[in-house]
PyMOL Python script that loads the backbone (N, CA, C, O; Angstrom):
from pymol import cmd

cmd.read_pdbstr("""\
ATOM      1  N   MET A   1    -172.652-105.090  17.649  1.00  0.00           N
ATOM      2  CA  MET A   1    -171.501-104.083  17.815  1.00  0.00           C
ATOM      3  C   MET A   1    -170.270-104.437  18.922  1.00  0.00           C
ATOM      4  O   MET A   1    -170.501-104.414  20.131  1.00  0.00           O
ATOM      5  N   ALA A   2    -168.857-104.786  18.340  1.00  0.00           N
ATOM      6  CA  ALA A   2    -167.824-105.578  18.810  1.00  0.00           C
ATOM      7  C   ALA A   2    -167.522-104.995  20.234  1.00  0.00           C
ATOM      8  O   ALA A   2    -167.578-103.880  20.751  1.00  0.00           O
ATOM      9  N   GLU A   3    -167.173-106.273  20.636  1.00  0.00           N
ATOM     10  CA  GLU A   3    -167.014-105.835  22.654  1.00  0.00           C
ATOM     11  C   GLU A   3    -165.293-105.817  21.977  1.00  0.00           C
ATOM     12  O   GLU A   3    -164.694-106.710  21.378  1.00  0.00           O
ATOM     13  N   LYS A   4    -164.623-103.740  22.551  1.00  0.00           N
ATOM     14  CA  LYS A   4    -162.717-104.174  22.739  1.00  0.00           C
ATOM     15  C   LYS A   4    -162.452-104.440  23.771  1.00  0.00           C
ATOM     16  O   LYS A   4    -162.192-103.398  24.373  1.00  0.00           O
ATOM     17  N   VAL A   5    -162.377-105.090  24.249  1.00  0.00           N
ATOM     18  CA  VAL A   5    -160.991-105.770  25.262  1.00  0.00           C
ATOM     19  C   VAL A   5    -160.004-105.788  25.405  1.00  0.00           C
ATOM     20  O   VAL A   5    -159.569-106.370  24.411  1.00  0.00           O
ATOM     21  N   ASN A   6    -158.819-105.406  26.322  1.00  0.00           N
ATOM     22  CA  ASN A   6    -157.626-104.578  25.933  1.00  0.00           C
ATOM     23  C   ASN A   6    -156.146-105.395  26.039  1.00  0.00           C
ATOM     24  O   ASN A   6    -156.150-105.886  27.168  1.00  0.00           O
ATOM     25  N   VAL A   7    -155.143-105.682  25.500  1.00  0.00           N
ATOM     26  CA  VAL A   7    -153.959-106.289  25.500  1.00  0.00           C
ATOM     27  C   VAL A   7    -154.226-107.926  26.439  1.00  0.00           C
ATOM     28  O   VAL A   7    -154.354-109.149  26.369  1.00  0.00           O
ATOM     29  N   TYR A   8    -154.176-106.784  27.242  1.00  0.00           N
ATOM     30  CA  TYR A   8    -153.485-107.546  28.797  1.00  0.00           C
ATOM     31  C   TYR A   8    -154.460-109.341  28.760  1.00  0.00           C
ATOM     32  O   TYR A   8    -154.170-110.536  28.701  1.00  0.00           O
ATOM     33  N   GLU A   9    -156.281-108.044  28.878  1.00  0.00           N
ATOM     34  CA  GLU A   9    -157.582-109.219  28.939  1.00  0.00           C
ATOM     35  C   GLU A   9    -157.064-110.291  27.791  1.00  0.00           C
ATOM     36  O   GLU A   9    -156.787-111.491  27.800  1.00  0.00           O
ATOM     37  N   ALA A  10    -157.075-109.237  26.794  1.00  0.00           N
ATOM     38  CA  ALA A  10    -156.918-110.841  25.799  1.00  0.00           C
ATOM     39  C   ALA A  10    -156.021-112.150  25.912  1.00  0.00           C
ATOM     40  O   ALA A  10    -156.372-113.327  25.828  1.00  0.00           O
ATOM     41  N   LYS A  11    -154.512-111.494  26.170  1.00  0.00           N
ATOM     42  CA  LYS A  11    -153.798-112.430  27.361  1.00  0.00           C
ATOM     43  C   LYS A  11    -154.594-113.616  27.827  1.00  0.00           C
ATOM     44  O   LYS A  11    -154.902-114.785  27.594  1.00  0.00           O
ATOM     45  N   THR A  12    -154.737-112.560  28.655  1.00  0.00           N
ATOM     46  CA  THR A  12    -154.924-113.634  30.122  1.00  0.00           C
ATOM     47  C   THR A  12    -155.996-114.157  29.918  1.00  0.00           C
ATOM     48  O   THR A  12    -156.495-114.895  30.768  1.00  0.00           O
ATOM     49  N   HIS A  13    -156.680-113.859  28.581  1.00  0.00           N
ATOM     50  CA  HIS A  13    -158.389-115.060  28.041  1.00  0.00           C
ATOM     51  C   HIS A  13    -158.625-115.546  27.323  1.00  0.00           C
ATOM     52  O   HIS A  13    -159.692-116.145  27.192  1.00  0.00           O
ATOM     53  N   LEU A  14    -157.498-115.487  26.342  1.00  0.00           N
ATOM     54  CA  LEU A  14    -157.749-115.819  25.213  1.00  0.00           C
ATOM     55  C   LEU A  14    -158.827-116.877  24.607  1.00  0.00           C
ATOM     56  O   LEU A  14    -159.589-116.735  23.650  1.00  0.00           O
ATOM     57  N   SER A  15    -158.565-118.429  25.832  1.00  0.00           N
ATOM     58  CA  SER A  15    -159.378-118.701  25.156  1.00  0.00           C
ATOM     59  C   SER A  15    -160.928-119.391  25.373  1.00  0.00           C
ATOM     60  O   SER A  15    -161.602-120.280  24.853  1.00  0.00           O
ATOM     61  N   ARG A  16    -161.080-118.168  26.741  1.00  0.00           N
ATOM     62  CA  ARG A  16    -162.680-117.319  26.734  1.00  0.00           C
ATOM     63  C   ARG A  16    -162.975-116.501  25.645  1.00  0.00           C
ATOM     64  O   ARG A  16    -164.032-116.768  25.073  1.00  0.00           O
ATOM     65  N   LEU A  17    -162.235-115.461  25.158  1.00  0.00           N
ATOM     66  CA  LEU A  17    -162.486-115.149  24.162  1.00  0.00           C
ATOM     67  C   LEU A  17    -162.539-115.846  23.007  1.00  0.00           C
ATOM     68  O   LEU A  17    -163.468-115.264  22.448  1.00  0.00           O
ATOM     69  N   LEU A  18    -162.081-116.938  22.045  1.00  0.00           N
ATOM     70  CA  LEU A  18    -161.657-117.349  20.799  1.00  0.00           C
ATOM     71  C   LEU A  18    -163.413-118.422  20.684  1.00  0.00           C
ATOM     72  O   LEU A  18    -164.044-118.960  19.774  1.00  0.00           O
ATOM     73  N   GLU A  19    -163.592-118.239  22.345  1.00  0.00           N
ATOM     74  CA  GLU A  19    -165.151-119.707  22.198  1.00  0.00           C
ATOM     75  C   GLU A  19    -165.795-118.297  22.020  1.00  0.00           C
ATOM     76  O   GLU A  19    -165.499-117.993  20.864  1.00  0.00           O
ATOM     77  N   ARG A  20    -166.193-117.740  22.317  1.00  0.00           N
ATOM     78  CA  ARG A  20    -166.944-116.343  22.138  1.00  0.00           C
ATOM     79  C   ARG A  20    -166.632-116.091  20.847  1.00  0.00           C
ATOM     80  O   ARG A  20    -167.572-115.727  20.141  1.00  0.00           O
ATOM     81  N   VAL A  21    -165.938-116.153  20.524  1.00  0.00           N
ATOM     82  CA  VAL A  21    -165.320-115.944  18.821  1.00  0.00           C
ATOM     83  C   VAL A  21    -165.661-117.380  17.407  1.00  0.00           C
ATOM     84  O   VAL A  21    -165.619-117.456  16.179  1.00  0.00           O
ATOM     85  N   GLU A  22    -166.072-118.539  18.914  1.00  0.00           N
ATOM     86  CA  GLU A  22    -167.058-119.048  17.661  1.00  0.00           C
ATOM     87  C   GLU A  22    -167.780-119.599  17.772  1.00  0.00           C
ATOM     88  O   GLU A  22    -168.025-120.667  17.211  1.00  0.00           O
ATOM     89  N   ALA A  23    -168.882-118.532  19.235  1.00  0.00           N
ATOM     90  CA  ALA A  23    -170.291-118.893  19.116  1.00  0.00           C
ATOM     91  C   ALA A  23    -170.809-117.378  17.712  1.00  0.00           C
ATOM     92  O   ALA A  23    -171.927-116.961  17.409  1.00  0.00           O
ATOM     93  N   GLY A  24    -169.733-117.060  17.316  1.00  0.00           N
ATOM     94  CA  GLY A  24    -170.076-115.824  16.550  1.00  0.00           C
ATOM     95  C   GLY A  24    -169.733-114.644  17.373  1.00  0.00           C
ATOM     96  O   GLY A  24    -170.450-113.793  16.846  1.00  0.00           O
ATOM     97  N   GLU A  25    -169.178-114.120  18.208  1.00  0.00           N
ATOM     98  CA  GLU A  25    -169.261-113.256  18.444  1.00  0.00           C
ATOM     99  C   GLU A  25    -168.130-112.419  17.532  1.00  0.00           C
ATOM    100  O   GLU A  25    -167.653-112.846  16.480  1.00  0.00           O
ATOM    101  N   GLU A  26    -167.779-111.046  18.203  1.00  0.00           N
ATOM    102  CA  GLU A  26    -166.719-110.133  17.435  1.00  0.00           C
ATOM    103  C   GLU A  26    -165.834-109.316  17.720  1.00  0.00           C
ATOM    104  O   GLU A  26    -165.944-108.249  17.116  1.00  0.00           O
ATOM    105  N   ILE A  27    -164.552-109.443  18.769  1.00  0.00           N
ATOM    106  CA  ILE A  27    -163.853-108.690  19.559  1.00  0.00           C
ATOM    107  C   ILE A  27    -162.745-108.116  18.971  1.00  0.00           C
ATOM    108  O   ILE A  27    -162.043-108.670  18.125  1.00  0.00           O
ATOM    109  N   VAL A  28    -162.553-106.773  19.509  1.00  0.00           N
ATOM    110  CA  VAL A  28    -162.152-105.829  18.884  1.00  0.00           C
ATOM    111  C   VAL A  28    -161.136-106.235  20.275  1.00  0.00           C
ATOM    112  O   VAL A  28    -161.662-106.537  21.347  1.00  0.00           O
ATOM    113  N   ILE A  29    -159.593-106.195  20.093  1.00  0.00           N
ATOM    114  CA  ILE A  29    -158.240-105.881  21.230  1.00  0.00           C
ATOM    115  C   ILE A  29    -157.547-104.481  20.555  1.00  0.00           C
ATOM    116  O   ILE A  29    -157.167-104.230  19.412  1.00  0.00           O
ATOM    117  N   ALA A  30    -157.567-103.697  21.805  1.00  0.00           N
ATOM    118  CA  ALA A  30    -157.523-102.549  21.245  1.00  0.00           C
ATOM    119  C   ALA A  30    -156.201-102.837  22.711  1.00  0.00           C
ATOM    120  O   ALA A  30    -156.083-103.704  23.577  1.00  0.00           O
ATOM    121  N   ARG A  31    -155.312-101.425  22.290  1.00  0.00           N
ATOM    122  CA  ARG A  31    -153.790-100.614  22.557  1.00  0.00           C
ATOM    123  C   ARG A  31    -153.969 -98.784  23.219  1.00  0.00           C
ATOM    124  O   ARG A  31    -153.861 -97.831  22.448  1.00  0.00           O
ATOM    125  N   ASN A  32    -154.234 -98.615  24.663  1.00  0.00           N
ATOM    126  CA  ASN A  32    -154.249 -98.252  25.185  1.00  0.00           C
ATOM    127  C   ASN A  32    -155.703 -97.562  24.513  1.00  0.00           C
ATOM    128  O   ASN A  32    -155.653 -96.452  23.983  1.00  0.00           O
ATOM    129  N   GLY A  33    -156.656 -98.140  24.574  1.00  0.00           N
ATOM    130  CA  GLY A  33    -157.703 -97.828  23.968  1.00  0.00           C
ATOM    131  C   GLY A  33    -158.475 -97.039  22.424  1.00  0.00           C
ATOM    132  O   GLY A  33    -159.333 -96.264  22.003  1.00  0.00           O
ATOM    133  N   ARG A  34    -157.224 -98.090  22.030  1.00  0.00           N
ATOM    134  CA  ARG A  34    -157.195 -97.554  20.237  1.00  0.00           C
ATOM    135  C   ARG A  34    -157.131 -99.413  19.954  1.00  0.00           C
ATOM    136  O   ARG A  34    -156.501-100.309  20.516  1.00  0.00           O
ATOM    137  N   PRO A  35    -158.291 -99.392  18.604  1.00  0.00           N
ATOM    138  CA  PRO A  35    -158.850-100.801  18.643  1.00  0.00           C
ATOM    139  C   PRO A  35    -157.200-101.013  17.362  1.00  0.00           C
ATOM    140  O   PRO A  35    -156.983-100.184  16.478  1.00  0.00           O
ATOM    141  N   VAL A  36    -156.628-101.796  17.511  1.00  0.00           N
ATOM    142  CA  VAL A  36    -155.573-102.772  17.362  1.00  0.00           C
ATOM    143  C   VAL A  36    -155.535-103.512  16.106  1.00  0.00           C
ATOM    144  O   VAL A  36    -154.905-103.185  15.100  1.00  0.00           O
ATOM    145  N   ALA A  37    -156.517-104.889  16.315  1.00  0.00           N
ATOM    146  CA  ALA A  37    -156.688-106.217  16.372  1.00  0.00           C
ATOM    147  C   ALA A  37    -158.629-106.231  15.942  1.00  0.00           C
ATOM    148  O   ALA A  37    -159.254-105.176  16.049  1.00  0.00           O
ATOM    149  N   ARG A  38    -159.289-107.431  15.520  1.00  0.00           N
ATOM    150  CA  ARG A  38    -160.548-108.011  15.838  1.00  0.00           C
ATOM    151  C   ARG A  38    -159.701-109.866  15.615  1.00  0.00           C
ATOM    152  O   ARG A  38    -158.822-110.359  14.909  1.00  0.00           O
ATOM    153  N   LEU A  39    -160.641-110.328  16.697  1.00  0.00           N
ATOM    154  CA  LEU A  39    -161.265-111.697  16.585  1.00  0.00           C
ATOM    155  C   LEU A  39    -163.113-111.668  15.893  1.00  0.00           C
ATOM    156  O   LEU A  39    -164.252-111.215  16.007  1.00  0.00           O
ATOM    157  N   VAL A  40    -162.263-112.476  15.221  1.00  0.00           N
ATOM    158  CA  VAL A  40    -163.612-113.035  14.368  1.00  0.00           C
ATOM    159  C   VAL A  40    -164.419-114.144  13.858  1.00  0.00           C
ATOM    160  O   VAL A  40    -165.530-113.623  13.758  1.00  0.00           O
ATOM    161  N   PRO A  41    -164.552-115.574  13.408  1.00  0.00           N
ATOM    162  CA  PRO A  41    -164.614-116.315  12.976  1.00  0.00           C
ATOM    163  C   PRO A  41    -164.126-116.766  11.838  1.00  0.00           C
ATOM    164  O   PRO A  41    -164.403-116.191  10.785  1.00  0.00           O
ATOM    165  N   ALA A  42    -163.041-118.250  11.884  1.00  0.00           N
ATOM    166  CA  ALA A  42    -162.710-117.710  10.694  1.00  0.00           C
ATOM    167  C   ALA A  42    -163.348-119.040   9.629  1.00  0.00           C
ATOM    168  O   ALA A  42    -163.763-120.174   9.868  1.00  0.00           O
ATOM    169  N   GLN A  43    -163.151-118.133   8.219  1.00  0.00           N
ATOM    170  CA  GLN A  43    -164.586-118.658   6.564  1.00  0.00           C
ATOM    171  C   GLN A  43    -163.540-120.155   6.530  1.00  0.00           C
ATOM    172  O   GLN A  43    -162.339-120.411   6.447  1.00  0.00           O
ATOM    173  N   ARG A  44    -165.038-121.011   6.667  1.00  0.00           N
ATOM    174  CA  ARG A  44    -164.286-122.546   5.958  1.00  0.00           C
ATOM    175  C   ARG A  44    -164.304-122.527   4.660  1.00  0.00           C
ATOM    176  O   ARG A  44    -164.827-121.629   4.000  1.00  0.00           O
ATOM    177  N   THR A  45    -163.770-123.455   4.228  1.00  0.00           N
ATOM    178  CA  THR A  45    -163.383-123.101   3.442  1.00  0.00           C
ATOM    179  C   THR A  45    -164.476-124.627   2.235  1.00  0.00           C
ATOM    180  O   THR A  45    -164.628-125.792   2.604  1.00  0.00           O
ATOM    181  N   ALA A  46    -164.964-124.084   1.006  1.00  0.00           N
ATOM    182  CA  ALA A  46    -166.189-124.673   0.623  1.00  0.00           C
ATOM    183  C   ALA A  46    -165.316-126.124  -0.197  1.00  0.00           C
ATOM    184  O   ALA A  46    -164.196-126.206  -0.702  1.00  0.00           O
ATOM    185  N   PRO A  47    -166.216-126.935  -0.061  1.00  0.00           N
ATOM    186  CA  PRO A  47    -166.124-128.442  -0.338  1.00  0.00           C
ATOM    187  C   PRO A  47    -165.119-128.578  -1.981  1.00  0.00           C
ATOM    188  O   PRO A  47    -165.506-127.759  -2.816  1.00  0.00           O
ATOM    189  N   ARG A  48    -164.099-129.372  -2.391  1.00  0.00           N
ATOM    190  CA  ARG A  48    -163.854-128.592  -3.349  1.00  0.00           C
ATOM    191  C   ARG A  48    -164.567-129.694  -3.868  1.00  0.00           C
ATOM    192  O   ARG A  48    -165.020-130.757  -3.443  1.00  0.00           O
ATOM    193  N   ARG A  49    -164.471-128.613  -5.729  1.00  0.00           N
ATOM    194  CA  ARG A  49    -165.160-129.530  -6.779  1.00  0.00           C
ATOM    195  C   ARG A  49    -164.914-130.125  -7.859  1.00  0.00           C
ATOM    196  O   ARG A  49    -164.361-129.635  -8.844  1.00  0.00           O
ATOM    197  N   GLU A  50    -165.402-131.462  -7.700  1.00  0.00           N
ATOM    198  CA  GLU A  50    -164.436-132.425  -9.398  1.00  0.00           C
ATOM    199  C   GLU A  50    -166.014-132.660 -10.312  1.00  0.00           C
ATOM    200  O   GLU A  50    -167.150-133.099 -10.134  1.00  0.00           O
ATOM    201  N   PRO A  51    -164.890-131.836 -11.701  1.00  0.00           N
ATOM    202  CA  PRO A  51    -165.710-131.999 -12.520  1.00  0.00           C
ATOM    203  C   PRO A  51    -165.250-133.103 -13.388  1.00  0.00           C
ATOM    204  O   PRO A  51    -164.131-133.510 -13.704  1.00  0.00           O
ATOM    205  N   GLY A  52    -167.112-133.659 -13.832  1.00  0.00           N
ATOM    206  CA  GLY A  52    -167.393-134.681 -14.557  1.00  0.00           C
ATOM    207  C   GLY A  52    -167.966-135.617 -13.058  1.00  0.00           C
ATOM    208  O   GLY A  52    -167.840-136.840 -12.998  1.00  0.00           O
ATOM    209  N   SER A  53    -168.566-134.821 -11.973  1.00  0.00           N
ATOM    210  CA  SER A  53    -168.906-136.231 -10.905  1.00  0.00           C
ATOM    211  C   SER A  53    -170.322-136.722 -11.384  1.00  0.00           C
ATOM    212  O   SER A  53    -170.834-137.757 -10.957  1.00  0.00           O
ATOM    213  N   LEU A  54    -170.986-135.780 -12.428  1.00  0.00           N
ATOM    214  CA  LEU A  54    -172.627-136.230 -12.455  1.00  0.00           C
ATOM    215  C   LEU A  54    -172.670-136.606 -13.835  1.00  0.00           C
ATOM    216  O   LEU A  54    -173.704-136.730 -14.491  1.00  0.00           O
ATOM    217  N   ARG A  55    -171.100-136.842 -14.387  1.00  0.00           N
ATOM    218  CA  ARG A  55    -171.568-137.649 -15.312  1.00  0.00           C
ATOM    219  C   ARG A  55    -171.953-138.809 -15.171  1.00  0.00           C
ATOM    220  O   ARG A  55    -171.467-139.740 -14.530  1.00  0.00           O
ATOM    221  N   GLY A  56    -173.361-138.696 -16.146  1.00  0.00           N
ATOM    222  CA  GLY A  56    -174.099-140.457 -16.264  1.00  0.00           C
ATOM    223  C   GLY A  56    -175.380-140.338 -15.683  1.00  0.00           C
ATOM    224  O   GLY A  56    -176.333-140.846 -16.272  1.00  0.00           O
ATOM    225  N   ARG A  57    -175.575-139.635 -14.423  1.00  0.00           N
ATOM    226  CA  ARG A  57    -177.097-138.864 -13.886  1.00  0.00           C
ATOM    227  C   ARG A  57    -177.484-138.020 -14.515  1.00  0.00           C
ATOM    228  O   ARG A  57    -178.553-137.907 -13.916  1.00  0.00           O
ATOM    229  N   ILE A  58    -177.562-136.841 -15.705  1.00  0.00           N
ATOM    230  CA  ILE A  58    -177.944-136.394 -16.021  1.00  0.00           C
ATOM    231  C   ILE A  58    -178.410-136.660 -17.638  1.00  0.00           C
ATOM    232  O   ILE A  58    -177.639-137.439 -18.199  1.00  0.00           O
ATOM    233  N   TRP A  59    -179.425-136.207 -18.424  1.00  0.00           N
ATOM    234  CA  TRP A  59    -179.335-136.634 -19.586  1.00  0.00           C
ATOM    235  C   TRP A  59    -180.712-135.996 -20.226  1.00  0.00           C
ATOM    236  O   TRP A  59    -181.833-136.237 -19.779  1.00  0.00           O
ATOM    237  N   VAL A  60    -180.410-135.062 -21.450  1.00  0.00           N
ATOM    238  CA  VAL A  60    -180.147-134.227 -21.608  1.00  0.00           C
ATOM    239  C   VAL A  60    -181.338-134.429 -23.293  1.00  0.00           C
ATOM    240  O   VAL A  60    -180.788-135.174 -24.104  1.00  0.00           O
ATOM    241  N   ALA A  61    -182.326-134.044 -23.643  1.00  0.00           N
ATOM    242  CA  ALA A  61    -182.868-134.644 -25.025  1.00  0.00           C
ATOM    243  C   ALA A  61    -182.072-133.975 -26.132  1.00  0.00           C
ATOM    244  O   ALA A  61    -181.588-132.858 -25.954  1.00  0.00           O
ATOM    245  N   PRO A  62    -181.901-134.773 -27.499  1.00  0.00           N
ATOM    246  CA  PRO A  62    -181.005-134.498 -28.311  1.00  0.00           C
ATOM    247  C   PRO A  62    -181.579-133.247 -29.085  1.00  0.00           C
ATOM    248  O   PRO A  62    -180.969-132.783 -30.048  1.00  0.00           O
ATOM    249  N   ASP A  63    -182.811-132.697 -28.621  1.00  0.00           N
ATOM    250  CA  ASP A  63    -183.769-131.573 -29.626  1.00  0.00           C
ATOM    251  C   ASP A  63    -184.425-131.393 -28.595  1.00  0.00           C
ATOM    252  O   ASP A  63    -185.613-131.715 -28.640  1.00  0.00           O
ATOM    253  N   PHE A  64    -183.778-130.719 -27.105  1.00  0.00           N
ATOM    254  CA  PHE A  64    -183.997-130.182 -25.826  1.00  0.00           C
ATOM    255  C   PHE A  64    -184.172-128.105 -26.659  1.00  0.00           C
ATOM    256  O   PHE A  64    -184.764-127.206 -26.061  1.00  0.00           O
ATOM    257  N   ASP A  65    -183.522-127.943 -27.957  1.00  0.00           N
ATOM    258  CA  ASP A  65    -183.405-126.310 -27.787  1.00  0.00           C
ATOM    259  C   ASP A  65    -184.037-126.470 -29.244  1.00  0.00           C
ATOM    260  O   ASP A  65    -183.487-125.784 -30.106  1.00  0.00           O
ATOM    261  N   GLU A  66    -185.172-127.320 -29.683  1.00  0.00           N
ATOM    262  CA  GLU A  66    -185.858-127.118 -30.861  1.00  0.00           C
ATOM    263  C   GLU A  66    -186.907-126.188 -30.386  1.00  0.00           C
ATOM    264  O   GLU A  66    -187.583-126.617 -29.450  1.00  0.00           O
ATOM    265  N   PRO A  67    -187.330-124.399 -31.058  1.00  0.00           N
ATOM    266  CA  PRO A  67    -188.045-124.133 -31.058  1.00  0.00           C
ATOM    267  C   PRO A  67    -189.920-124.767 -30.654  1.00  0.00           C
ATOM    268  O   PRO A  67    -190.104-125.424 -31.679  1.00  0.00           O
ATOM    269  N   GLU A  68    -191.089-124.898 -29.928  1.00  0.00           N
ATOM    270  CA  GLU A  68    -191.681-125.287 -30.213  1.00  0.00           C
ATOM    271  C   GLU A  68    -192.999-124.310 -31.195  1.00  0.00           C
ATOM    272  O   GLU A  68    -193.311-123.161 -30.882  1.00  0.00           O
ATOM    273  N   GLU A  69    -193.542-124.975 -32.234  1.00  0.00           N
ATOM    274  CA  GLU A  69    -194.031-124.765 -33.474  1.00  0.00           C
ATOM    275  C   GLU A  69    -195.196-123.632 -32.601  1.00  0.00           C
ATOM    276  O   GLU A  69    -195.636-122.610 -33.128  1.00  0.00           O
ATOM    277  N   ASP A  70    -195.430-123.941 -31.655  1.00  0.00           N
ATOM    278  CA  ASP A  70    -197.025-123.155 -31.390  1.00  0.00           C
ATOM    279  C   ASP A  70    -196.306-121.909 -30.554  1.00  0.00           C
ATOM    280  O   ASP A  70    -196.710-120.748 -30.620  1.00  0.00           O
ATOM    281  N   LEU A  71    -195.037-122.399 -29.659  1.00  0.00           N
ATOM    282  CA  LEU A  71    -194.922-121.121 -30.058  1.00  0.00           C
ATOM    283  C   LEU A  71    -194.161-120.120 -30.783  1.00  0.00           C
ATOM    284  O   LEU A  71    -194.864-119.129 -30.585  1.00  0.00           O
ATOM    285  N   VAL A  72    -193.795-119.973 -31.048  1.00  0.00           N
ATOM    286  CA  VAL A  72    -193.104-119.495 -32.434  1.00  0.00           C
ATOM    287  C   VAL A  72    -194.372-119.193 -33.264  1.00  0.00           C
ATOM    288  O   VAL A  72    -194.294-118.065 -33.751  1.00  0.00           O
ATOM    289  N   ASP A  73    -195.562-119.865 -33.594  1.00  0.00           N
ATOM    290  CA  ASP A  73    -196.766-119.019 -34.544  1.00  0.00           C
ATOM    291  C   ASP A  73    -196.788-117.997 -33.506  1.00  0.00           C
ATOM    292  O   ASP A  73    -196.102-116.984 -33.637  1.00  0.00           O
ATOM    293  N   ALA A  74    -197.592-118.205 -32.393  1.00  0.00           N
ATOM    294  CA  ALA A  74    -197.645-117.541 -31.286  1.00  0.00           C
ATOM    295  C   ALA A  74    -197.476-115.886 -31.065  1.00  0.00           C
ATOM    296  O   ALA A  74    -198.214-114.952 -30.751  1.00  0.00           O
ATOM    297  N   PHE A  75    -195.879-116.105 -31.459  1.00  0.00           N
ATOM    298  CA  PHE A  75    -195.124-115.281 -31.334  1.00  0.00           C
ATOM    299  C   PHE A  75    -195.236-114.550 -32.448  1.00  0.00           C
ATOM    300  O   PHE A  75    -195.125-113.326 -32.371  1.00  0.00           O
ATOM    301  N   TYR A  76    -195.500-115.249 -33.791  1.00  0.00           N
ATOM    302  CA  TYR A  76    -194.859-114.380 -35.319  1.00  0.00           C
ATOM    303  C   TYR A  76    -197.228-113.563 -35.318  1.00  0.00           C
ATOM    304  O   TYR A  76    -197.800-112.474 -35.284  1.00  0.00           O
ATOM    305  N   GLU A  77    -197.670-115.308 -35.391  1.00  0.00           N
ATOM    306  CA  GLU A  77    -198.590-114.403 -35.503  1.00  0.00           C
ATOM    307  C   GLU A  77    -199.952-114.391 -34.458  1.00  0.00           C
ATOM    308  O   GLU A  77    -201.164-114.598 -34.407  1.00  0.00           O
ATOM    309  N   GLY A  78    -199.236-114.144 -33.989  1.00  0.00           N
ATOM    310  CA  GLY A  78    -200.899-114.419 -32.494  1.00  0.00           C
ATOM    311  C   GLY A  78    -200.974-112.675 -32.970  1.00  0.00           C
ATOM    312  O   GLY A  78    -200.478-111.726 -33.577  1.00  0.00           O
ATOM    313  N   SER A  79    -202.662-113.539 -31.613  1.00  0.00           N
ATOM    314  CA  SER A  79    -202.866-111.892 -31.225  1.00  0.00           C
ATOM    315  C   SER A  79    -201.358-111.030 -30.219  1.00  0.00           C
ATOM    316  O   SER A  79    -200.442-111.549 -29.580  1.00  0.00           O
ATOM    317  N   ILE A  80    -201.745-109.355 -30.528  1.00  0.00           N
ATOM    318  CA  ILE A  80    -200.437-108.434 -29.141  1.00  0.00           C
ATOM    319  C   ILE A  80    -201.132-109.555 -27.741  1.00  0.00           C
ATOM    320  O   ILE A  80    -200.745-110.560 -27.145  1.00  0.00           O
ATOM    321  N   PHE A  81    -202.368-108.632 -27.713  1.00  0.00           N
ATOM    322  CA  PHE A  81    -203.915-109.402 -26.317  1.00  0.00           C
ATOM    323  C   PHE A  81    -204.163-110.733 -26.210  1.00  0.00           C
ATOM    324  O   PHE A  81    -204.416-111.494 -27.144  1.00  0.00           O
ATOM    325  N   PRO A  82    -204.082-111.019 -24.989  1.00  0.00           N
ATOM    326  CA  PRO A  82    -204.616-112.786 -24.747  1.00  0.00           C
ATOM    327  C   PRO A  82    -205.801-112.120 -24.882  1.00  0.00           C
ATOM    328  O   PRO A  82    -206.314-111.057 -25.230  1.00  0.00           O
ATOM    329  N   GLY A  83    -206.011-113.226 -24.447  1.00  0.00           N
ATOM    330  CA  GLY A  83    -207.544-114.139 -24.333  1.00  0.00           C
ATOM    331  C   GLY A  83    -207.981-113.685 -25.831  1.00  0.00           C
ATOM    332  O   GLY A  83    -207.230-113.186 -26.669  1.00  0.00           O
ATOM    333  N   PRO A  84    -210.027-114.106 -26.048  1.00  0.00           N
ATOM    334  CA  PRO A  84    -210.768-113.921 -26.648  1.00  0.00           C
ATOM    335  C   PRO A  84    -209.550-113.740 -28.365  1.00  0.00           C
ATOM    336  O   PRO A  84    -208.642-114.504 -28.038  1.00  0.00           O
ATOM    337  N   GLU A  85    -209.313-113.413 -29.221  1.00  0.00           N
ATOM    338  CA  GLU A  85    -209.252-112.551 -30.389  1.00  0.00           C
ATOM    339  C   GLU A  85    -210.314-111.324 -30.638  1.00  0.00           C
ATOM    340  O   GLU A  85    -211.502-111.592 -30.815  1.00  0.00           O
ATOM    341  N   ARG A  86    -209.826-109.912 -30.646  1.00  0.00           N
ATOM    342  CA  ARG A  86    -210.203-108.754 -30.509  1.00  0.00           C
ATOM    343  C   ARG A  86    -210.717-108.492 -31.934  1.00  0.00           C
ATOM    344  O   ARG A  86    -210.014-109.165 -32.688  1.00  0.00           O
ATOM    345  N   ASP A  87    -211.513-107.898 -32.535  1.00  0.00           N
ATOM    346  CA  ASP A  87    -212.139-107.093 -33.326  1.00  0.00           C
ATOM    347  C   ASP A  87    -211.652-105.792 -33.866  1.00  0.00           C
ATOM    348  O   ASP A  87    -212.625-105.040 -33.800  1.00  0.00           O
ATOM    349  N   SER A  88    -210.388-104.987 -34.491  1.00  0.00           N
ATOM    350  CA  SER A  88    -209.896-103.431 -34.970  1.00  0.00           C
ATOM    351  C   SER A  88    -210.731-102.662 -34.876  1.00  0.00           C
ATOM    352  O   SER A  88    -210.528-101.488 -35.186  1.00  0.00           O
TER     353      SER A  88
END
""", "prot")
cmd.dss("prot")
cmd.show_as("cartoon", "prot")
cmd.util.cbc("prot")
cmd.orient("prot")
């Protein structure tokens, strides 16, 4: 639960409140007992992505998407039950 402080206390102790917010706390500022604002840690921006930054470092085989014949045969002609062949 966030701690509630009044406006006067927030103005007087803003530096201390900001230290607590940096530590992960959430502070609610209230006027006449009614919440009007929240102090929360600012969201850090993610590092900017650079398209093509891995060029030359990744290699993909030309036949990477060719089906393996063993898998195709098992899919179309194999038994529907795993393990030894069963006689029906």
